[in-house]
N, C-alpha and C positions, 0 to 999 in steps of 0.2 A: 339307197344312198340318195341324198338330196343336195341341192346347192341353193344359191341365192334365188334361182328361178322359182323355187317352191315356197319362198318366204311369203307369208300371208299378205304382206303389204303390196307385193307385186300383183297378187290375185285381186285384191281390193281395187288397186289403181287401174288395172286393165279392165276390170268389170265396170268401174265408173266411166271409163272412156267409152266402152261399148254401149253403155246405157245412156250416155249423154243425149239429151233431146235436141241435138244439133248435128250438123255435118262435121265429122272429124276426118282430118286428112294427115297422114304421115308423109312428111317430105324427107326423103332419104338421100344423103350426100356422103356415102361411104359404106363400109361394110356393115351389114345388119346381121348380127349373129347371136345365138344363144337366147337366154332368157329375155333380153331386151326385145326380141321379136314378138313377145306377148303384146307389147304396146302396138306394134305394127299390125299384128293380126286383129287387134281390137278396134283399130281405126276403120272408118267407113271406106276410105279410099287410100291408095298408096301411090305416091309419085316418087320416082328415083332418077338419079343421074345415070347415064349410060355405063358408068364405071362401077356401079353398085354390085356387090356380091352378097348373096343371102345363104346362110347355113345355120344349122342348129345341131351342134355336136354332142347331144346328150348321150347317144349310144356309145360313142367313143370315150366319153368322159365318165360314163357310169352314173350319170345323174338322171333324175326324172324331170320331165318338163313341168312348167307351171301347169296346174291341173286343167285350166280352160284352154290352153294352147293347142292340144291335139284336135279338139272339136272345132275350134275356130279355124285352124289350118285346113282341116278336112273340108269344112264348109267352103273355103276359098278355092282349094285345088283338087278336091276329091280324095277319097281314102287311100288309093294306091299311091298318089303323089305325096300325100302326107307321110306315108310310110317310107317312101323314097327319101324324103328330107329328114325325118326323125330317126328312122331305123337304118337307112342306107347311107346316111352321112353325106347326101348329095349337096354339092356347092353349086348354086345357080347364079349365073350372070344375070344382069338386069333383063336382057333379052329373053333368056330362058324363063325367068320368073314371070315376065309379062305373058309369055306364051302359055304358061300353065294357070294364069289367073291370080298370081300372088301380087303382082304389081299391075296397077291400072294404066299408068302413063309413064313414059320415059321422057325426060326433058333435061336440057343442059342446066337450067335453073329450076330445080324442083319446088323451091319456095314460091317463086313467081307463078309457076304452073298451078300450085295448090291455091294460091290467092285467086287466080283466074277461075278455077273450078268452083270456088266458093262464092263468086260474085252473085249469082242468082239467089243462093241461099241467104247470103247476108242482106240482100235487098228485100227479102220476103218477111212477112209477119212470123214471129217465132212460134206461134201456135200452129201455123200452117206447116212449118218445118218439122216440128215435133210430131204432128199427125202423120205426115208422109213417112217419117222415119219409123214410127210405130207400125205402120202398115207393112213395112219391109222386114220387120223382125221375123226370125224363123219361129 
């Protein structure tokens, strides 16, 4: 059984986001759930408000996740926590998501925080940015 999360367009879009030769930051201001999390996992950094909740109900709904999501999630939080989220249906608060490495920063204004985190990158030469990002790829 599949859902929108496995539509090839989502995979291409999240792949392009992950491969972008620049710093990408997801600024979350609400619930982050399901297939849309593929974009969150593909971003380089994730900033969220304290009220954000994160969950991926594929097991409960009987859907498969977007093909790259399990690997990206496991790279962020580890295999056991990825199973907790994907197979155990865990719903994480912003604080819990930060504690396991899914969210990098919690801020009242995540967009402002994202802009602040991007300042050095935006001021740098883009070939330098691309080179550092390439060095960090798994």
